[in-house]
N, C-alpha and C positions, 0 to 999 in steps of 0.2 A: 504493499500500500504506500502510495508516494503523499503522503501528508508536508511534506516541506513546501509547497507552494502556499497553502491554507498556512503554515507557521508562519513563513517570512512575512505573508500579510500581516498578520498579527504582531509581529515584531514591528514592522513600520507604523501601524496604528498606534500600538504604545509607544514609540518614539514621537508622534505626532501629539498626543497626549500627555506625556511627560513633558513636551518641551514647551506645552499652553498651561502646564504645571494643573492639569485635571487629573481625574481617575475614571477607570474603564475599570468593568468586569466581566471575565468571560463567564456564558453558562451554557448548558446544554452540554452535549455530549464531549465537548472540551474541556469541558469544567471537569467534568468524571477524569477524564485522563491527566490533566493538570495535578486532581487530588490524588490520584492514584502514581503520578509519576511516569506511568507509562502510556503508551499508545494503544486503544484496544479495540479500534475498527476504524475504517474509513470514515470520514464525515463528508456531507455534502454541502456545509456551508460553515461559517463563523456566527456564534451568536454572542452578542454583546448587551450591555445595559451601560447606560451612562447617565447623568442628570439630565433633566430635561433644561436646567436653567443655564447648561453648557451647549444646548442643542445648535443653536445657530452658529456659533464659534467652531465648534467642532466640524458642523455641514460643510463650513466656509474653508477650513484647512483641509479637510480630505479630499473635497472638491478642487483645491491648488493642487495636492500632491498627484494628482492623475485619476481619481477615484469617479465614477460615474455614479450620480445621485439617483435613486429610485424612491422616492417617496411614496411609503405605504400608509399611514395614516397619522392620526395627530400625536402618536405616539412611539411612533417606529419610523425609521429610515433605512434602505439597503443601500450598501454602497458595491460595485462590482469594480475591480481590477485584476487583470492578468485571468481572467476566467474564474476567480474565486469571487464569493458573494459573500459579504458579511452585513449581518443585520443587528442594527442595534436599536433597542428598547431603550426607550427616554424614561426615566421615571420619577415621581416627585416625592416630596416630603413633606407632610401636613403640618399645622399649626403642633399637634400633639405629637409630632413625631413617627408618624406612622408612613411606610414608602408604599406607593400604589402606581399603578399603569394602567392604561387602556382602560379605564372607566369598566373593568372587568374584574366585579366583585369577587368572582371564584377565586381568583389568582391574588390569594394573601400573601403578603410578603412578611416572613418571619422576623422577629428582632433578631439584628445579626446576621440579616441575608447579605450583606455588603460588607464583610470583612476588610479590614486594610492588610491582612498577612497577604503577601505573596507567595505564588510557588513557580516553580522553575520546569519544564519540560522542553527537551531537544533544545537545551541553551536560550531557551525565551522564557522571560519570566514576567507573569502577570497577576493580578487580583484575580480570585474567582468566588465566584458565588457559593455560601456556605452549602455544605452536603443538606441539610436541613429546609434550606430554601430549595435546592434541586428535585427533592424528594416533593416536597409539598407542589411543585409546577408540573409533575407528572402526574400525582395524584388526581389533579384536577384536570388534566388534560382532554380525558372524555366529554367532560362539561364544557370547557373553553372552547373546544375545536367542533364538536359534535362527532367526531371520530374516533373508533375505538383504538383501545392502544396497540400500537404497533410491536412486533417481536422486540425491536432493540428496543422500544420503551422497557417492557416488561424484564429484558436483561440491565438494562439502566438502574430501575428500580432496584433491582438485587444487589447492583454492584455497588449504589449509594448507600443501601441500607448496610452494607459492610464494612463502608468508610464512617459512616456515623458510629457504627458499634465498634469499631477500631478506636477511633477518637475517646469515646465515652471510657473505654479501657484505658487508655493511656490517661487520661484526665484523673479515672479512680487509682490507678497506680501512683501517680504525684501527689495525689492527696494523702494517700497511704503512706508515702515517704515524709511527706512534711510532718505528717501526724508521729510517726516514729522520731523525726529528729526533734520533734517538742517535749515527746516522752523523755527523750535519752536527755536534753536539755534541762528538761524539769529535773529529772531525777539526778544529775550532776550537780546542779546548783544548789541540790539541799546540801 
């Protein structure tokens, strides 16, 4: 599978975003791959998320860099360059701190959906949607699209659940280490 063209486009978009001092997150199948640190399958496009307040600037700079702009909706724009489709969903932050997009009530954005932590895959570094958000998106796929889950969606759900399970185990292990250190400190302090 030749993922190089998509990864090169993602790196180029990341460079543009960084130069503008903005943030963008990978979602969809590529996000799962970034979480796992390996490419799991071929991808038909890049799915990205950015803040809507940066939309105009980001669109202008991507067009300037040679991307063809394809308006999709009030909250989404697709871009095409070198036969790679990059879809950007633009999200808003409400006054009470909730993230939303697309006037799509089923698409609930979880707290922590857009973490600052970056992941690296094949030499490309990016922010990535949290696994909890990726799972939530897959769980409302049928409602939002009216389409049945595809085999790749079912496989993605399995992988995301394993990523979440691994994160929980890691967090619990770290908490246990901290508790043990605190207990030792308390014991020797006496």
